[in-house]
C-alpha positions in Angstrom: 6.5 -16.4 -11.8 9.0 -14.1 -10.4 8.8 -12.9 -6.7 8.2 -9.1 -6.7 11.0 -7.1 -4.6 9.7 -5.5 -1.5 9.2 -2.1 -2.8 6.8 -3.3 -5.4 4.9 -5.4 -3.0 4.6 -2.4 -0.7 3.4 -0.2 -3.6 0.8 -2.9 -4.6 -0.6 -3.0 -1.1 -0.8 1.0 -1.0 -2.8 0.8 -4.4 -5.1 -1.7 -2.9 -5.7 0.7 0.0 -6.4 3.6 -2.2 -8.9 1.5 -4.1 -10.8 1.1 -1.0 -10.9 4.6 -0.1 -14.2 6.1 0.8 -13.6 9.7 -0.1 -15.2 10.8 -3.2 -12.8 13.3 -4.4 -9.5 11.5 -4.0 -8.2 8.1 -3.6 -4.9 7.9 -1.9 -3.3 5.0 -0.1 -0.4 4.9 2.1 1.4 2.3 4.3 4.1 2.8 7.0 6.9 0.2 7.1 9.6 -0.2 9.8 12.2 -3.0 9.6 10.2 -4.7 6.7 6.9 -4.8 8.7 3.9 -3.0 7.9 3.0 -0.8 10.9 -0.1 0.9 9.4 -2.1 1.5 6.4 -4.5 4.3 5.4 
């Protein structure tokens, strides 16, 4: 299995955050990354 690059890794995390959204109208996920460390998700 090939290791995913960082961009795809972060996009997968944002997609997981979106799936956990409690909003009934829209499901968005976002992460803030600085120096290859996740600072925040939401």
